[in-house]
N, C-alpha and C positions, 0 to 999 in steps of 0.2 A: 517469356521470362517475367513480364510485368504481372502475369497471372500469379506467380509465386509471391511477389511482393504484396499484391492485394489480398491474397489468401492469408499471408502472415499478418497483415494489418487487421483483417476481420477476426482471425483466430485470437490474436493478442487482445483486441478489444473485448471479445467475448469472455476471456478469462479475467481481465482486469476490472471491467465495469461490473462491480458487485459491491455490496455493503460489507466492507472488511475493515480491519483495524487501521491499516495504512490510509485507506480512503477517508475514513471517519476523521482521522487526525488532520489530514490535509484540508478537508472541508472546514473543520473547526478553525484552523489557523487562517484559512482564506476568509472566513467570515470576520475574524478578528483583524485581518489585514496585517498579520505578523509573519515576516520572513517568507512570504509566499514564493518569490522567485527562487530563493535558495532551496526551499523544500521541493518545489516542482522539479528543479534540476537534479536534486539528490535522488528523488524517486525515479525519474526517467533514466538517469545514468546508472543507478543500481540495477534497474530492470534490464538495461542494455547489456551490462556486464554479465548478469545471470543468463540472459538469453544467448549471448555469445558463447558462454561456457556450455550451454545445452546444445547449441548447434555444433560446437566443436567436439561433442561426445562425452561431456562430463556427466550426463544423466545416467549412463550405464555404470560409471564409476560409483556414483552415489547409491544406486540401487544395490551394488555389491557390498556396501558397508552400512547395513541397517542400524548399527550401533550409533552412528553419527546422527541419523535422523531421530533416533530415540532420545539422545541427549538434547538435541535441538527442540524436540517436542516438549519435554518437561520444562526446559528453560523458557521456552516461548509461552507455555501455559501460565507459568508463574508471572512473567512480565505482563501478559494480557490481563490476567486476573487483578494484578496490582493497579494497573491503569483503570480497569473497570470499576474498582472500588473508589478510586479518586473521582471518576466521573459521576458515580452514584452519589458521592458526598456533595459534589457541586450541584447536582440536580436537586438534592434535598435542601441545600441552603439557598439555592436560587442565585441568579446573577444577571448581569446585563452587559451590554457592549462597553468594554473598557477603552476609554480614550486617553487615560493617563499612561504615558510611556513608561513611567517608573514601575508600573504594575505589570508590564508586559514581560513575556518570557525572553530570555536572551537567545541569540542565534545559536550559541553552543548547546544550550538546553534543548531547543527545538530540534536541532540536527541529531543530537544523541537519542532523543525520544523517537524520532523518525527512523534512525538506525535500528533501534530495537524492534519497531513494528515491521521493518523490512527484513532484517537478517536473523531475528529470533523466531520467525514464523515459518514453520516447515511447509505451510501451504505455498509460500512464495517459491520455494525450491521445487516443489512438485509441479506448480504451474509453469514456471519459466524454464528451469533446467531440464526437468524430466519430461513433462508433457510436450512443451513446445520443441524441446530438443528431439524427442522421438518422432514428432510429426515432420520436423525439418530433415531428419536423417533418411526419410523415405524419398528424398529428392537428391538428384545428382548436383555436383557443383556446376554452375554457380547458383542453381535454383535454391538450394538449402540456405545459402547466405542471403539471397534476396528475400526468402521467407523470413529469416531472422531480422533483416532490416525492416521489413513490413511490421513485424511484431514490435520492434523497438519504436517505430514511428507511431504505432497505436498507443504505446505507453506514454510517449511524449504528448500526444494529442489529448489523451484522457486526463493526465495530471494537470496540464495547462488549463483545460476547460474546468476542471474541478477546483483548482486553486484560485484562478483568476475570475471564474464565473461566480464563485461564492459571494463576491462583493455585491452581486445583485440582490442577495438576501439580507444585506445589512439593515435596511429599514425594518424588516420583520424582527430582527434580533436586537432591537432597542428595548424589547420588553423582557421582563424576567420569565414569563411563562414560556416564551419561545426557547430561551436558553435552557430552561428546565427540561423541556421536551427533547431538545438536541442532546443534552448530557445524559438523559435517561436512555435514549436510543443508543448512544455510544456505550454507556455502561452495560446495557443488555447485550450489545454486539460483542464487546470485549470479553465479558464473562462467559457468554455463550460459546465463543470461539475457544476460550481456554478449556471449557468443559469438553468440547468436541475433540480438542487435541488429546486430552487425557483419556477420553473414551475410545 
């Protein structure tokens, strides 16, 4: 039974640990030390919900309604491209670590942005609901739920490490050049993912 949990943990980490829009946003907020705990919990709980839906069999339901994925794909592409343009503008203008709290983003803005990166991205559904759900469905109870719990634990571990570990990079990001590189990478990631969704 523990084998199912560890397999779920490894599989979840393999899918989550990649340069994506959600990860790039959490990394940037972690470096800025803005709303890190709330964002880590939001991402981990969102993944847990989607993984639970996949383990419960929602993956088959989504695959039977391709129109839903198509709608999410175009909406997600628009959202990612918009954020990519904003990141490109920040990279062009340059910036540095902001310590003035008045210039920080609000918790509501940060959570709504993270909501977009999570639920407007079809890849999130494919990875959590469809892929993890289909792998879990090959196991009997309680093995499939232990697999799902392992994948959920992997998500919590990853976002905690990403969000709270980012503060180790703070000294590097006191310079404008480092922020320009980070924002340029984020812009390329967002716009690239938007183009992939449309393609």
